N, C-alpha and C positions, 0 to 999 in steps of 0.2 A: 504493499498499498504504500501510495507520494505521500510523503508529507505537504501538509497543504502548506501555499508560498506563505513567505514571509516580508514584509515589507523590507530595505537595507535599513540600516542605521543612520544614514544620511538623510536628512530631510529634503522630499519635494523644494526643488527650485536651488540646490544648493548649486552654487555656480565651478565649476574647474579654471585652472589656472587658462585653457584655451578657448573660453568662454561659453561651452557648451555648458546646460543643465541637466545635471539629475532627476530622474521624474522619482513617481512614487514609488516604481518599481529596482530600479538601480541603475536603469537605460537612460543614454545617453543619446540625445538629436537633435545634433547637430550639424547642420552640412556647412559650417565653416570649418572642419578638416581638410576639405577638396579645397585645393589649389586654386585661385584665383583664375589660373592661363584656361585651366579647364571650363572655370563656371561659363566665364567671358566665349568660349569656345561653344556651348552649351548654346548661352543666350543667344548668337547670333541667328542661329537656324529658328528662331521661337517667329511666330506673328505678333504683331501689334497687343491684341486682349493676351498672346500669353508673358509676353513681354512686361504686359501690367502685371501679372496675377505673377507674376516669377518674382516680382521686386514686393510680394509681401514671404516671401518663407524666411528670411533672417536681413540683419542688418549687412550685412555684404550682398546680400544677391542686390539685397536694395541700390548702394552706391554704384553696382556692377550693371546693373540692368537701368537704372537713371537717367548714365555716361556711355550704355552702348553704344559704339558705331554703325550697330541697327538701326538706330533712329534716322543716322540721316542718309543710309542706303534707303528708307522706308518712304523719307520724305524726297531723295533724288529721284527715286523711281513710280513717282504719281505727280512729279510737277518741275517745270520745267527748271534747270539751277540756276538762271538767272533770277527765276523769282525767291530764291531760296536760302535768306541770310538770319540765323541763328542770331547774329548780331541784336536783330531786332525782337529775340524773345530770349534775353539774359544770356546770349550763347548756346541757348539750350536744344541741340534737334531735334530732343524728345517735345520740349515745348512747343519747337514749330511743328511739328508734326501734329500735335495733339490741336491746337490751335486751328491751324488750316482744316485741319479733318473731319474738324465742329463744321466748317462753312462750305465742303466741299460734297458735291454731291458722286457719290459710289458710281 
């Protein structure tokens, strides 16, 4: 017969040195251990909706998703390069894409 599962002695939400947290069963659920180059590579294959969703995964993914070169590619594939100036959007290709996409028909 199996012994009943018991929670570890560390409390829920205990943060390790690498920034990951331990849940009530002693598991870590941190994507912070993935190299940034790998995360950036994966993000480049996502569409705009998935890129926005990925920003909610963790702080590292948010920073990488918000500054991803994919936003530039998305904007330049949709509008002529002469009309895309991210300086009008605080230097952010993401802001440019989201703002212009809001007003452009599909």
